[in-house]
C-alpha positions as CSV (number, residue, x, y, z in Angstrom):
1,X,-37.1,-105.2,-16.9
2,X,-37.7,-108.7,-17.1
3,X,-35.3,-111.5,-17.3
4,X,-34.7,-114.5,-19.9
5,X,-36.3,-112.4,-22.9
6,X,-39.8,-112.4,-21.2
7,X,-42.0,-109.9,-23.0
8,X,-42.8,-106.5,-21.1
9,X,-46.4,-105.9,-20.3
10,X,-47.9,-102.9,-21.7
11,X,-47.8,-101.1,-18.4
12,X,-44.3,-101.9,-18.3
13,X,-43.8,-100.6,-21.5
14,X,-45.5,-97.5,-20.7
15,X,-43.4,-96.9,-17.7
16,X,-40.2,-97.6,-19.4
17,X,-41.2,-94.9,-22.1
18,X,-42.1,-92.6,-19.3
19,X,-38.4,-93.1,-17.8
20,X,-36.8,-92.7,-21.0
21,X,-38.7,-89.6,-21.8
22,X,-37.9,-88.1,-18.5
23,X,-34.3,-88.9,-19.0
24,X,-34.3,-87.2,-22.5
25,X,-36.1,-84.2,-21.0
26,X,-33.4,-83.9,-18.2
27,X,-30.6,-84.2,-20.9
28,X,-32.3,-81.5,-22.9
29,X,-32.7,-79.2,-20.0
30,X,-29.0,-79.8,-19.3
31,X,-28.2,-79.2,-22.9
32,X,-30.3,-76.0,-22.8
33,X,-28.8,-74.8,-19.5
34,X,-25.3,-75.3,-20.8
35,X,-26.4,-73.5,-24.1
36,X,-28.0,-70.7,-22.0
37,X,-24.6,-70.5,-19.7
38,X,-22.5,-70.4,-22.7
39,X,-24.7,-67.6,-24.1
40,X,-24.6,-65.6,-20.9
41,X,-20.9,-66.1,-20.5
42,X,-20.4,-65.2,-24.4
43,X,-22.8,-62.0,-24.2
44,X,-22.1,-60.9,-20.8
45,X,-20.9,-57.3,-20.5
46,X,-18.5,-58.5,-17.7
47,X,-15.2,-60.1,-18.4
48,X,-15.5,-64.0,-17.7
49,X,-12.3,-66.2,-18.1
50,X,-10.7,-69.5,-17.0
51,X,-7.0,-69.3,-16.4
52,X,-4.4,-71.9,-15.1
53,X,-1.8,-71.1,-12.4
54,X,0.9,-70.6,-15.2
55,X,-0.7,-67.2,-15.9
56,X,-2.3,-68.2,-19.1
57,X,-6.1,-67.8,-20.1
58,X,-7.7,-71.0,-21.1
59,X,-11.2,-69.4,-22.0
60,X,-12.1,-65.7,-22.4
61,X,-15.5,-64.5,-23.3
62,X,-16.5,-61.7,-25.8
63,X,-16.4,-59.2,-22.9
64,X,-12.7,-59.5,-22.7
65,X,-12.4,-58.7,-26.4
66,X,-14.7,-55.8,-26.4
67,X,-13.2,-54.2,-23.1
68,X,-9.4,-54.7,-23.8
69,X,-9.4,-54.6,-27.6
70,X,-7.4,-57.6,-28.2
71,X,-8.4,-60.7,-30.2
72,X,-9.1,-64.0,-28.3
73,X,-6.1,-65.3,-30.1
74,X,-4.0,-62.7,-28.6
75,X,-5.4,-62.9,-25.1
76,X,-5.0,-66.9,-25.1
77,X,-1.4,-66.8,-26.6
78,X,0.2,-64.7,-24.0
79,X,0.4,-64.6,-20.2
80,X,-2.4,-62.3,-18.7
81,X,0.5,-60.7,-16.7
82,X,1.2,-59.0,-20.2
83,X,-2.0,-57.1,-19.8
84,X,-1.9,-56.0,-16.4
85,X,-0.5,-52.5,-15.6
86,X,3.2,-52.9,-14.3
87,X,2.5,-51.0,-11.1
88,X,-0.3,-53.7,-10.3
89,X,1.7,-56.7,-11.1
90,X,2.8,-57.1,-7.6
91,X,-0.5,-56.7,-6.0
92,X,-2.1,-59.3,-8.4
93,X,0.3,-61.9,-7.7
94,X,-0.2,-61.4,-4.0
95,X,-3.9,-61.8,-4.6
96,X,-3.7,-64.9,-6.6
97,X,-1.5,-66.6,-4.0
98,X,-4.4,-66.4,-1.5
99,X,-6.4,-68.6,-3.7
100,X,-6.3,-71.9,-1.8
101,X,-8.4,-74.8,-1.2
102,X,-9.5,-73.4,2.0
103,X,-9.9,-69.8,0.7
104,X,-11.0,-70.2,-2.8
105,X,-12.7,-66.9,-3.6
106,X,-10.9,-63.3,-3.8
107,X,-12.3,-60.1,-4.3
108,X,-9.7,-57.3,-5.6
109,X,-8.9,-54.5,-8.1
110,X,-6.3,-53.8,-10.6
111,X,-5.5,-51.9,-13.8
112,X,-5.2,-53.5,-17.1
113,X,-3.7,-51.8,-20.3
114,X,-6.1,-51.7,-23.3
115,X,-4.5,-52.6,-26.8
116,X,-4.9,-48.7,-27.5
117,X,-2.9,-48.0,-24.5
118,X,-5.6,-46.8,-22.3
119,X,-6.2,-48.0,-18.8
120,X,-9.2,-49.9,-17.5
121,X,-10.1,-50.5,-13.9
122,X,-11.4,-54.2,-13.2
123,X,-12.8,-55.5,-10.1
124,X,-12.4,-59.0,-9.8
125,X,-14.2,-62.2,-8.3
126,X,-12.1,-65.4,-8.6
127,X,-12.4,-68.9,-7.3
128,X,-9.8,-71.7,-7.3
129,X,-11.3,-75.1,-8.5
130,X,-8.9,-77.6,-6.6
131,X,-10.2,-80.6,-8.8
132,X,-8.4,-79.3,-12.0
133,X,-6.4,-76.6,-10.5
134,X,-8.1,-73.8,-12.6
135,X,-9.0,-70.4,-11.9
136,X,-12.6,-69.3,-12.6
137,X,-13.0,-65.4,-12.6
138,X,-15.2,-62.8,-13.6
139,X,-14.2,-59.1,-13.8
140,X,-16.4,-55.8,-14.0
141,X,-15.4,-52.8,-15.8
142,X,-15.3,-50.0,-12.9
143,X,-13.4,-47.3,-14.8
144,X,-16.0,-45.0,-15.0
145,X,-17.1,-45.4,-11.3
146,X,-13.3,-45.0,-10.5
147,X,-12.9,-41.8,-12.8
148,X,-16.1,-40.3,-11.1
149,X,-14.7,-41.1,-7.6
150,X,-11.5,-39.3,-8.7
151,X,-13.5,-36.4,-9.9
152,X,-15.2,-36.2,-6.7
153,X,-11.9,-36.4,-4.7
154,X,-10.3,-33.9,-6.9
155,X,-13.3,-31.7,-6.6
156,X,-13.3,-32.1,-2.8
157,X,-9.6,-31.3,-2.8
158,X,-10.1,-28.3,-5.0
159,X,-12.8,-27.2,-2.6
160,X,-10.6,-27.8,0.3
161,X,-7.7,-25.7,-1.3
162,X,-10.2,-23.1,-2.2
163,X,-11.5,-22.8,1.1
164,X,-8.1,-22.7,2.5
165,X,-7.1,-19.8,0.0
166,X,-10.4,-17.9,0.8
167,X,-10.1,-18.7,4.4
168,X,-13.8,-20.0,4.5
169,X,-14.7,-23.2,6.1
170,X,-18.1,-24.9,5.9
171,X,-20.4,-26.8,7.9
172,X,-23.7,-28.4,8.4
173,X,-26.0,-29.6,11.1
174,X,-28.7,-32.3,11.1
175,X,-31.4,-31.2,13.6
176,X,-32.7,-34.8,13.7
177,X,-29.4,-36.6,14.6
178,X,-27.8,-33.8,16.1
179,X,-24.8,-34.5,13.8
180,X,-22.4,-31.7,13.1
181,X,-19.9,-31.9,10.1
182,X,-17.0,-29.4,9.5
183,X,-14.7,-28.9,6.5
184,X,-10.9,-29.1,7.1
185,X,-10.5,-25.3,6.9
186,X,-13.1,-24.7,9.7
187,X,-10.8,-26.7,12.1
188,X,-7.9,-24.7,11.0
189,X,-9.8,-21.4,11.7
190,X,-11.1,-22.4,15.0
191,X,-7.7,-24.3,15.8
192,X,-9.5,-27.4,17.0
193,X,-8.2,-30.8,16.3
194,X,-10.0,-32.8,13.7
195,X,-11.7,-35.8,15.3
196,X,-14.1,-37.9,13.5
197,X,-17.6,-37.9,15.2
198,X,-16.2,-35.8,18.1
199,X,-19.4,-35.2,20.5
200,X,-17.8,-32.4,22.0
201,X,-17.1,-30.3,18.9
202,X,-20.2,-27.9,19.4
203,X,-19.2,-27.3,22.9
204,X,-15.5,-26.5,21.9
205,X,-16.8,-24.3,19.0
206,X,-19.0,-22.2,21.5
207,X,-16.2,-22.0,24.0
208,X,-14.2,-19.7,21.6
209,X,-17.1,-17.0,21.7
210,X,-17.5,-14.2,24.0
211,X,-20.7,-15.0,26.3
212,X,-22.4,-12.0,24.4
213,X,-21.4,-13.4,21.0
214,X,-22.5,-16.9,22.1
215,X,-26.0,-15.5,23.2
216,X,-26.3,-13.6,20.0
217,X,-25.5,-16.7,17.9
218,X,-28.0,-18.8,19.8
219,X,-30.7,-16.0,19.1
220,X,-29.8,-16.0,15.4
221,X,-30.1,-19.9,15.0
222,X,-33.5,-20.1,16.9
223,X,-34.8,-17.2,14.6
224,X,-33.4,-19.1,11.5
225,X,-35.3,-22.2,12.5
226,X,-38.4,-20.5,13.6
227,X,-38.9,-18.0,10.4
228,X,-36.7,-20.1,7.9
229,X,-34.4,-17.1,7.0
230,X,-30.5,-17.0,6.8
231,X,-28.4,-15.3,9.3
232,X,-25.1,-13.3,9.2
233,X,-22.9,-12.5,12.2
234,X,-19.4,-10.8,12.3
235,X,-17.7,-11.4,15.7
236,X,-14.3,-12.2,17.5
237,X,-13.2,-15.8,18.6
238,X,-10.8,-16.4,21.4
239,X,-8.1,-19.0,21.0
240,X,-5.4,-20.5,22.9
241,X,-2.3,-18.2,24.0
242,X,-4.8,-15.2,24.0
243,X,-4.7,-15.3,20.1
244,X,-8.0,-13.4,19.0
245,X,-9.5,-13.7,15.3
246,X,-12.4,-12.0,13.6
247,X,-14.8,-14.2,11.7
248,X,-17.8,-13.7,9.4
249,X,-20.4,-16.5,9.8
250,X,-23.6,-17.2,7.7
251,X,-26.2,-20.0,8.1
252,X,-29.1,-21.0,5.9
253,X,-32.1,-23.6,6.7
254,X,-32.6,-26.6,4.8
255,X,-36.2,-27.6,4.5
256,X,-37.9,-30.8,3.7
257,X,-41.1,-31.6,1.5
258,X,-43.1,-30.5,4.3
259,X,-41.4,-27.0,4.4
260,X,-40.0,-28.0,8.0
261,X,-36.4,-27.1,8.8
262,X,-34.4,-30.2,9.0
263,X,-30.9,-29.1,8.8
264,X,-28.7,-25.9,8.8
265,X,-25.8,-25.4,6.6
266,X,-23.3,-22.3,6.5
267,X,-19.9,-21.0,6.1
268,X,-17.3,-19.2,8.6
269,X,-14.7,-16.9,6.9
270,X,-11.5,-15.8,8.7
271,X,-11.7,-12.0,8.1
272,X,-8.8,-11.1,10.7
273,X,-6.5,-10.0,7.8
274,X,-9.1,-7.9,6.4
275,X,-10.1,-6.5,9.5
276,X,-6.4,-5.3,10.2
277,X,-6.2,-3.9,6.6
278,X,-9.6,-2.1,7.2
279,X,-8.2,-0.8,10.5
280,X,-4.9,0.3,8.7
281,X,-6.9,2.0,6.0
282,X,-9.0,3.9,8.6
283,X,-5.9,4.8,10.6
284,X,-4.4,5.9,7.2
285,X,-7.4,7.9,6.3
286,X,-7.6,9.5,9.7
287,X,-3.7,10.3,9.7
288,X,-4.3,12.0,6.3
289,X,-7.4,13.9,7.4
290,X,-5.4,15.0,10.4
291,X,-2.4,15.8,8.0
292,X,-4.6,17.8,5.8
293,X,-6.2,19.7,8.8
294,X,-2.9,20.3,9.9
295,X,-1.9,21.6,6.5
296,X,-4.9,23.7,6.2
297,X,-4.3,25.0,9.7
298,X,-1.0,25.7,8.9
299,X,-1.7,27.4,5.7
300,X,-4.5,29.4,7.5
301,X,-2.2,30.5,10.2
302,X,0.6,31.4,7.8
303,X,-1.8,33.8,6.1
304,X,-3.3,35.3,9.4
305,X,0.4,35.8,10.9
306,X,2.1,37.0,7.8
307,X,-0.8,39.6,7.1
308,X,-0.1,41.6,10.3
309,X,3.8,40.8,10.1
310,X,3.5,42.4,6.4
311,X,2.6,45.6,8.0
312,X,5.2,45.5,10.7
313,X,8.3,44.6,8.8
314,X,7.1,46.7,5.6
315,X,6.4,49.9,7.6
316,X,9.6,49.3,10.0
317,X,11.6,48.9,6.7
318,X,10.3,52.2,5.6
319,X,11.0,54.1,8.9
320,X,14.3,52.7,9.3
321,X,15.2,54.7,5.9
322,X,13.9,58.0,7.6
323,X,15.7,60.3,10.5
324,X,15.3,59.2,14.1
325,X,17.2,59.9,17.3
326,X,19.6,57.0,18.7
327,X,16.9,55.7,21.1
328,X,14.0,55.7,18.5
329,X,16.2,53.9,15.9
330,X,17.2,51.1,18.6
331,X,13.5,50.6,19.3
332,X,12.6,50.5,15.4
333,X,15.5,47.9,14.9
334,X,14.3,45.9,17.8
335,X,10.7,45.7,16.3
336,X,12.0,44.8,12.8
337,X,14.4,42.1,14.4
338,X,11.5,40.7,16.4
339,X,9.3,40.6,13.3
340,X,12.1,39.0,11.3
341,X,12.6,36.3,14.0
342,X,9.0,35.6,14.2
343,X,9.0,35.3,10.3
344,X,11.9,32.7,10.9
345,X,10.0,30.6,13.2
346,X,7.0,30.5,10.9
347,X,9.2,29.5,8.0
348,X,10.5,26.7,10.2
349,X,7.1,25.3,10.9
350,X,6.1,25.6,7.4
351,X,9.3,23.9,6.2
352,X,8.9,21.0,8.6
353,X,5.3,20.6,7.6
354,X,6.4,20.3,3.9
355,X,8.9,18.0,4.7
356,X,6.6,15.7,6.8
357,X,4.0,15.9,3.9
358,X,6.7,14.8,1.5
359,X,6.1,18.1,-0.5
360,X,9.6,19.8,-0.2
361,X,11.5,19.5,-3.3
362,X,15.4,20.5,-3.6
363,X,16.5,23.2,-6.2
364,X,19.8,22.4,-7.9
365,X,22.0,25.3,-8.9
366,X,25.6,26.4,-9.0
367,X,26.9,27.1,-5.4
368,X,30.2,29.0,-4.6
369,X,31.2,27.1,-1.4
370,X,33.6,30.1,-0.3
371,X,31.0,32.9,-0.9
372,X,28.3,30.8,0.7
373,X,30.2,29.9,3.9
374,X,31.5,33.6,4.2
375,X,27.9,34.8,3.9
376,X,26.8,32.5,6.7
377,X,29.6,33.3,9.0
378,X,28.9,37.1,8.5
379,X,25.4,36.6,9.9
380,X,26.9,35.6,13.4
381,X,29.9,38.2,13.4
382,X,28.2,40.7,15.4
383,X,26.6,38.2,18.1
384,X,30.1,36.5,18.2
385,X,31.8,39.9,18.9
386,X,29.2,40.8,21.6
387,X,29.6,37.5,23.3
388,X,33.4,37.7,22.7
389,X,33.5,34.3,21.0
390,X,36.1,33.6,18.2
391,X,34.2,32.6,15.0
392,X,36.3,30.6,12.7
393,X,35.7,29.5,9.2
394,X,38.2,27.0,7.8
395,X,37.9,25.5,4.4
396,X,40.5,22.9,3.3
397,X,42.4,23.6,0.2
398,X,41.1,20.5,-1.9
399,X,37.6,21.5,-1.4
400,X,36.1,22.3,-4.8
401,X,35.0,25.9,-5.0
402,X,31.9,25.5,-7.3
403,X,29.4,22.6,-6.7
404,X,25.8,22.0,-7.8
405,X,23.2,21.8,-4.9
406,X,20.4,23.7,-3.3
407,X,22.3,26.8,-1.9
408,X,19.2,27.8,0.1
409,X,18.8,24.7,2.0
410,X,22.5,24.2,2.5
411,X,22.6,27.6,4.0
412,X,19.4,26.8,6.1
413,X,21.2,23.8,7.7
414,X,24.5,25.5,8.4
415,X,22.6,28.5,10.0
416,X,20.6,26.3,12.2
417,X,23.8,24.7,13.4
418,X,25.7,27.9,13.8
419,X,22.6,29.3,15.6
420,X,22.5,26.6,18.1
421,X,26.2,26.8,18.7
422,X,26.0,30.5,19.3
423,X,23.0,30.0,21.6
424,X,24.9,27.5,23.8
425,X,28.3,28.7,23.7
426,X,29.4,31.8,26.2
427,X,33.3,31.4,25.7
428,X,36.0,29.9,23.5
429,X,35.2,29.5,20.0
430,X,32.7,28.3,17.4
431,X,34.3,26.8,14.1
432,X,32.8,25.9,10.7
433,X,35.0,23.5,9.1
434,X,34.5,22.4,5.3
435,X,36.6,19.3,4.1
436,X,36.5,17.0,1.3
437,X,36.0,13.1,2.3
438,X,36.1,11.5,-1.1
439,X,36.5,12.8,-4.8
440,X,36.0,11.3,-8.2
441,X,36.2,12.9,-11.7
442,X,32.6,14.3,-11.5
443,X,31.6,13.9,-7.6
444,X,32.9,15.5,-4.3
445,X,31.9,14.2,-1.0
446,X,32.0,17.1,1.3
447,X,32.0,17.3,5.1
448,X,30.5,20.3,6.9
449,X,31.3,20.5,10.7
450,X,30.2,22.9,13.3
451,X,32.4,22.7,16.5
452,X,31.8,24.6,19.6
453,X,33.2,24.9,23.2
454,X,29.7,25.4,24.6
455,X,27.7,23.7,27.3
456,X,27.8,20.2,25.5
457,X,24.7,17.7,25.6
458,X,24.6,14.8,28.1
459,X,24.8,11.3,26.6
460,X,21.1,10.6,27.4
461,X,19.9,13.7,25.6
462,X,21.9,13.1,22.4
463,X,19.3,11.2,20.5
464,X,16.5,13.2,21.8
465,X,17.5,16.5,20.3
466,X,16.9,15.3,16.9
467,X,13.1,14.9,17.5
468,X,10.6,17.5,16.5
469,X,9.6,20.0,19.0
470,X,12.0,18.6,21.5
471,X,15.1,20.1,23.2
472,X,17.9,18.6,25.6
473,X,15.8,19.4,28.8
474,X,12.5,20.8,29.7
475,X,14.4,23.9,31.0
476,X,16.3,24.6,27.7
477,X,13.1,26.4,26.0
478,X,12.6,28.7,28.9
479,X,16.5,29.5,29.2
480,X,17.3,29.7,25.8
481,X,14.3,29.9,23.5
482,X,13.3,28.2,20.3
483,X,10.9,25.8,18.8
484,X,13.1,22.8,19.0
485,X,12.7,22.5,15.2
486,X,15.9,23.4,13.8
487,X,17.8,20.1,14.3
488,X,14.8,18.2,13.2
489,X,14.5,20.1,10.0
490,X,18.3,20.1,9.2
491,X,18.0,16.2,9.8
492,X,15.0,15.8,7.3
493,X,16.5,18.1,4.8
494,X,19.7,15.9,4.9
495,X,17.7,12.8,4.7
496,X,16.4,14.0,1.3
497,X,20.1,14.1,0.1
498,X,20.6,10.5,1.6
499,X,22.6,12.1,4.4
500,X,22.4,12.1,8.2
501,X,23.2,14.7,10.8
502,X,25.7,13.3,13.2
503,X,27.0,14.5,16.7
504,X,29.9,14.2,19.0
505,X,29.5,16.0,22.4
506,X,30.8,16.1,25.8
507,X,28.9,17.5,28.5
508,X,30.4,20.9,29.9
509,X,33.2,20.6,27.1
510,X,31.5,21.3,23.8
511,X,30.0,19.7,20.8
512,X,30.5,18.9,17.2
513,X,27.5,18.7,14.6
514,X,28.5,17.2,11.2
515,X,27.2,15.8,7.9
516,X,28.4,14.7,4.6
517,X,26.9,15.2,1.1
518,X,27.9,14.3,-2.5
519,X,27.8,17.2,-4.8
520,X,28.3,17.4,-8.4
521,X,31.6,19.5,-9.1
522,X,31.5,22.3,-11.5
523,X,34.8,23.8,-13.0
524,X,33.6,27.3,-12.5
525,X,30.6,29.2,-11.8
526,X,29.4,30.1,-15.2
527,X,28.2,33.5,-16.2
528,X,28.0,34.8,-12.6
529,X,29.2,38.3,-13.3
530,X,27.2,38.4,-16.8
531,X,24.1,37.5,-14.9
532,X,24.7,40.2,-12.4
533,X,25.4,42.8,-15.1
534,X,22.2,41.8,-17.0
535,X,20.0,42.3,-13.8
536,X,21.7,45.6,-13.3
537,X,20.9,46.6,-17.0
538,X,17.5,45.6,-16.9
539,X,16.6,47.6,-13.6
540,X,15.1,51.0,-14.6
541,X,17.3,54.1,-14.1
542,X,14.4,56.6,-13.7
543,X,10.7,56.9,-14.1
544,X,8.7,59.0,-16.4
545,X,6.5,61.1,-14.3
546,X,5.0,62.9,-17.2
547,X,2.4,60.0,-17.7
548,X,-0.3,61.0,-15.1
549,X,-2.8,58.7,-16.5
550,X,-1.0,55.4,-15.5
551,X,-3.2,53.3,-13.2
552,X,-2.5,50.7,-10.7
553,X,-5.4,48.7,-9.0
554,X,-4.8,47.4,-5.6
555,X,-7.2,44.8,-4.3
556,X,-6.6,44.1,-0.7
557,X,-9.1,43.8,2.2
558,X,-6.7,44.5,5.2
559,X,-6.4,48.3,5.7
560,X,-2.8,48.2,7.1
561,X,-1.7,46.0,4.1
562,X,-3.5,48.3,1.6
563,X,-1.6,51.4,3.2
564,X,1.7,49.5,3.0
565,X,1.3,48.6,-0.6
566,X,0.1,52.1,-1.5
567,X,3.1,53.4,0.0
568,X,5.5,51.0,-1.4
569,X,4.0,51.4,-4.9
570,X,4.4,55.1,-4.5
571,X,8.0,54.9,-3.4
572,X,8.8,52.8,-6.4
573,X,6.8,54.8,-9.0
574,X,5.8,58.4,-8.4
575,X,3.1,60.1,-10.4
576,X,0.7,57.4,-10.8
577,X,-3.1,56.6,-9.8
578,X,-4.0,54.1,-7.5
579,X,-7.4,52.4,-7.5
580,X,-8.4,50.8,-4.0
581,X,-10.6,47.8,-3.8
582,X,-11.5,45.7,-0.8
583,X,-12.7,42.6,-2.3
584,X,-12.7,40.4,-5.6
585,X,-16.3,41.1,-6.5
586,X,-15.9,44.8,-6.7
587,X,-12.6,44.2,-8.5
588,X,-14.1,42.6,-11.4
589,X,-16.9,45.4,-11.5
590,X,-14.4,48.2,-11.4
591,X,-11.6,46.8,-13.7
592,X,-13.8,47.7,-16.7
593,X,-14.5,51.1,-15.5
594,X,-11.0,52.0,-14.1
595,X,-9.0,50.2,-17.0
596,X,-5.9,49.7,-14.8
597,X,-2.6,49.1,-16.3
598,X,-1.8,46.5,-13.5
599,X,-3.6,44.7,-10.7
600,X,-2.1,43.8,-7.4
601,X,-4.4,41.0,-6.1
602,X,-4.7,39.6,-2.7
603,X,-5.9,36.1,-2.5
604,X,-8.0,35.6,0.7
605,X,-10.8,38.2,0.8
606,X,-14.4,38.4,1.7
607,X,-17.2,38.1,-0.9
608,X,-15.0,36.8,-3.6
609,X,-11.2,35.7,-3.4
610,X,-8.6,36.6,-5.5
611,X,-8.6,33.4,-7.4
612,X,-12.1,33.6,-8.6
613,X,-11.8,37.3,-9.2
614,X,-8.9,36.7,-11.6
615,X,-10.7,34.0,-13.6
616,X,-13.7,36.4,-14.1
617,X,-11.4,39.2,-15.2
618,X,-9.7,36.8,-17.8
619,X,-13.0,36.0,-19.3
620,X,-13.2,39.8,-20.5
621,X,-11.6,39.8,-24.0
622,X,-9.7,43.2,-23.4
623,X,-8.0,42.0,-20.2
624,X,-6.7,38.7,-21.4
625,X,-3.1,40.0,-21.1
626,X,-3.6,42.6,-18.2
627,X,-1.0,42.0,-15.6
628,X,-2.3,40.5,-12.4
629,X,0.2,40.0,-9.8
630,X,-0.8,37.8,-6.7
631,X,-0.1,39.3,-3.2
632,X,-0.4,36.2,-0.8
633,X,0.5,35.3,2.7
634,X,0.2,31.6,1.8
635,X,3.6,30.1,1.2
636,X,2.8,26.3,1.0
637,X,3.9,24.0,-1.6
638,X,1.8,24.6,-4.7
639,X,0.6,28.1,-3.8
640,X,2.4,29.7,-6.7
641,X,1.4,27.0,-9.2
642,X,-2.2,27.6,-8.0
643,X,-1.9,31.3,-8.7
644,X,-0.6,30.6,-12.2
645,X,-3.4,28.1,-12.9
646,X,-5.9,30.7,-12.0
647,X,-4.5,33.1,-14.7
648,X,-2.5,35.3,-12.5
649,X,0.8,36.8,-14.1
650,X,3.1,36.6,-11.4
651,X,3.4,36.0,-7.6
652,X,4.8,38.2,-4.5
653,X,4.8,36.7,-0.9
654,X,4.1,38.5,2.2
655,X,5.7,40.2,4.0
656,X,6.4,42.3,1.0
657,X,10.1,43.2,0.2
658,X,10.4,46.5,-1.5
659,X,13.0,45.3,-4.1
660,X,10.9,42.1,-4.8
661,X,7.6,44.6,-5.6
662,X,10.1,46.9,-7.6
663,X,11.3,43.9,-9.5
664,X,8.0,42.7,-10.5
665,X,6.6,46.0,-11.3
666,X,9.2,47.1,-13.7
667,X,9.1,43.6,-15.3
668,X,5.4,43.7,-16.2
669,X,5.0,47.4,-16.7
670,X,7.9,47.4,-19.1
671,X,6.2,44.7,-21.1
672,X,3.4,47.0,-21.5
673,X,5.7,50.0,-22.5
674,X,3.6,52.6,-20.8
675,X,5.8,53.9,-18.0
676,X,9.4,53.5,-18.2
677,X,12.1,55.2,-20.3
678,X,15.3,53.2,-20.3
């Protein structure tokens, strides 16, 4: 510009205009920039603000309003600390204090509480302008990012928990980088310390394998990579302290776009407990199979042994009722007693089998304590006199005479104890003592003791004698005989009544075996005499020999048993026709032809057994009510029920007792009213 009012030249004017135009352009650009920045700040989805160091906002953009739900007036009129979650206040104050001239920018997260009460996660970038002491800040809403992260963490936690519960660990292996990653549970299964990026992890893993399993695993992995197929493997792993686990491993190949295997993934499951359960189940099944085999064997042996015994006992009983000289009578008595002893041994073995299988049940009936104990003592009087031993029965006065219990099993236990005492006592006495330990209005706790002055039992053998098939020492069986089952059976029978067989013994002095059982008391044994009288009345007085057309069919494959049954039937009922049949198949054919009034049916027979034969006969309408009586050597639990289920009318066990056969015959023939006159 020229001084003293000198006029500008044209060129100078043009230059001046150009300078002014440039200035105008700059100002317009600045204005546009400010306008654009204000627009950007206003329309930004992020939260932009200016705040002072007294915790008040000076400026907030629309993003604040949109995200937090408060109006600008509300945001500007209150300290910004009012909008921060209380748990994040301390952290926020600490971050603001870090804003200094030398460190003007901070980057942190906190939570704000929206007007509707919801939380929002904000990620802040802030700067302190030291010239005006104002904080310029921008925040981004990262709520969805944090929620996604929380879901991922929760999912990962759930996965870890699920793996822990299922005892399954996962892994992946990158073939390119040789990077191996394990889940937490996999470290737990192999009991290896979880170290990040552990270069020795695979070596530690393989060290748990047996050499054979390690070689097998490597073969399977090589096959998976080469043929792109999954693999499975079940094997043991060996850990510290000689601990062994069983694991089930699976692996699958991961392919890239070119169908090349680039990685492997898989899982390992701890199946140790399952293995133990499987082994237990197998052992249980094996034991059950063995137990069934034992039961089947015992049932078969019972039948096979009882069948010849039926003939021995039956015919010796019949012979003993005839006339013999003294020596012959003694010989027959010996045969009969030997057969009875053998039967007792068989019964003991069968009882033991029933108890072991849990199939023996107690029967509750009225017991006369005085009568029962006297019966038991009488069984041993002859032997006691022969050995010159005093046999004593002592029942204390306060013991109730009538109780409710299983008389047969109580008698069996006491007979076992007295039999043992008699076997091992050679001088002095044997005493059966019965006393009352406790009493209430309805229950009496009774103690039974068998005391002897026998050889006694050594201390080291006192527990052993209660075991099955075991006696005090290995010479006892040869010297004194027996199966070693008596005390074991007695103990198991008492266990059914929650009682226990106990022993006091001094070697060379004697022994006391005793037990206590709680019985329900009965004021008196009801209708005992009436019952006996009733049985007497029902028993037939004589047979009517005029009915020559009466027919009994005997179905029996054993010739000796057939002869015995025929003899017994003829002894019970004279003047009757007996039809002999050797198997069930012929019985079904002949029953229609012979029209018997009663059938005595053996069970185990060739061609067709007694069960099936009975079912076939019952299908014939006119034989629906025909009395069919089972003759069986089987005495295991359920035998009688099985006979009834197959349509049989009654049941007689072998050896056949004359009185039992007589009772059954009269019972069923009387119902038909064809033979007896009362």
